N, C-alpha and C positions, 0 to 999 in steps of 0.2 A: 364742232368742229368750228372752232376763230379765227378770225380769215385775218389775212394784212392787205394791206387798203391802200394800193396805188393814187397817190394824186400829182397828176400833172400839171406845172402849172407854163406858161410863158413870161420870160420876161415882161416886168408889167409896162413900160412904155411902151410896149405892140399888143399889149393885151385888149381885145372890147372894142377891136376900132368900128366894130358895128353899130357901138352903140352913140356915133359920133352926134348925133341931131338929140339924142339924151342928155351926155355930160359931156362938156367942154371939154378940150384936149387935158387940160389940168384935172382934170376929176377923177378919167378913166384910171390913169391907177391905182386911184386909192379905192375906186370901186373893186373894181378888181382884184386889187386884195382884201378886201371887205367878203368880198363874197368866197375868197378863200379862205378864209379866218372860221366865215362860222359854217361850211362846209366844215373843213377840219377838227373844229370844233365838234358838231352833232359826230361825225365817224366818228372822232375819238370816246364821245361819252353810247357808242352803241355796246350793247349789251357780245353782239357776234362777233365784234372789231378786236383782236386782240392790240396790233398795232398802226400805226399809221406808219406810209413812206410819202416822202414831196421828191417828186425829182423836177429843179429848179436851178439854174443857176443864177435867178436875181438874188441877189447879195438882202434886201429889204424881207423881201416875204418867206428868203429862206430864214430869217432870223426869228420874225415873228415868225411863225412856221410853227419853230423848232423850239417859242417859248410857248409852245401851249401842247406842244409834246409827240410832236413828230419827227419823225427819223427826216431828216434829206442827204438826198440823194443828189451828186450833182449828174447834169446834164451832157455827161461827156463825150454820146456820138455826137449832140448837136444835128439830126440828123431828119430835126422832122417829130409828132408826137408819137408815133409808134414804134420809130425806133428810141426814145426815150422812153416808152414802158416799158420794153423788151427789152434795154439797157437795167431801168427799174425793176424789173421782174430778176432777175438773173442775180444782180446785187443781196435781194432780198433772201433771194432761193439757195445765194454759196453758202448763210445761216443758217438758214433752216431750209430744208430743200422737202422738206415735208409740208411744207405750208401750201394753206392755198388761197389763192392769187384772185383779190378783185379791184380792178383798173378803175377809178372814179373819176368823173370830171370834176373841175375846183371852182361850175361856177353853179352851185346847189343853194341859190343860200337861204331858200326856205326847207332844208332839210331835217325831217325828224328823223331820232336816232330808233324811231321801234319801226317805222317804214321801212330803215334800210334793213333790221334785223328781218325784216320778213321776206325782204326779196334774199338775203342772202341766204337765210336755211333752203331758201328753195333754187338758189345756186348749186348748195350742196349736195341737191338729188341731181345732177347731170356733170359730168364731164368738163364739159362748157358750155358758158350759156347766157344772155345779155339782156339787158335792158332795155327796149328803145326809148327815145325821148317823147317829152311831150305832143313835135310833131306829127310823130309815128314815121321821120325822116330817118332822125341820127340816133346815135345809143348813147347813154349815158354813165351807164355799167357793162362791165364786161369779164365777168369771173371763168377759173379754172380750179379743176378736185386736185386735191395732189395728186402730185405725179404727170401732169397733161401739164404741156402749153398753150400761155395764155394766146400767141398769135393775132394781136391786136390790128384791127381795120378801122379804123377811126380814119372819119375825113369825108367829104361828100355820097352819099347813100349809104351808110356807114352800116344803119339798118339788114339794108339788101346785103353790103357786103359781109356781114358777118353770119347770115344768114345761110349764103352760098357757102360759108365756109364750114357750116357746120354747126356752127353754136344753137344751145336749143333758145328762141323765143322767154323769155320769160312774160307769162298772161296775165300777172295778177291785178288786181281792184286796190285802188283805196292806197294806193304807194303813188297819189302824186305829186307830192316833196320831191323823191325820190327822181322823177323824170324829169321836173321845172329847172333844165337847165334856162339860162341869158346870155346872148346873142345880142337879143335886139327892147327898143322901149317899151315892144309889148310886152316883150316875154318878163322882162321886170315887174311890169305891173302886175301879170298874171302870179309872180313867184309875192308880189309884196301884197297879194291878195289870201293869198297860200298862210302869210304869215312868215317872213326872215326873221334872219338871225339878226342881236344890237348893231352888229357893227355897219349892216347893210341898211339899217331901218336909220342910222344916222347918215351916213353919207348923203345916203338919197331921198331924206328931208332937205336938199341943197336941192333936185332933178326938178327939171319943169318932163314929165312925162306926160307920156299921153292919154288920153283921154279914151272912154270906150267906145268899139265901133257902133259907127254910124252918129257919132255925133257929132 
């Protein structure tokens, strides 16, 4: 089974507001784009992935991610993350009705293709499944097998919401790169410790990152 991965990305000017203590306003859009570029590049390098659809209305992000090989789907509903994912999934399946689909966060700059492949191979065993984030509160990946609706419930406490919706929680070990999304400076430091992609590394070199806890 090879997957279509849907990656939602909000306009770069509004992205990563919680990194205000780490990145100046002028750097945050570039950092968000770097996250997305490294994420998409890793997804495209994953053996379990057939293609990538990025849902965004950001012209720059769309152009840069299309250059990597992603398909860009406009965020026509304009109704937030879950509406964007539902729309993109419908577009994907209008072309490939039996395609397994996985929604993946755009802020996984340490993503490793082999770890993503392990998660997707496990997801193939269930009608719907999800992977919780590193904080064990949110969700970084939500998957639906052929013929099943994605039913995204991202947002506050999405781990609990996806579990309540009937999705199976994926409990794999050693897939930290698929769980480490980046919302805060501490998250970015954790991602850097795992080893981020080249675009994120280049932008992060200009940032003042928080030190380890206790210092």
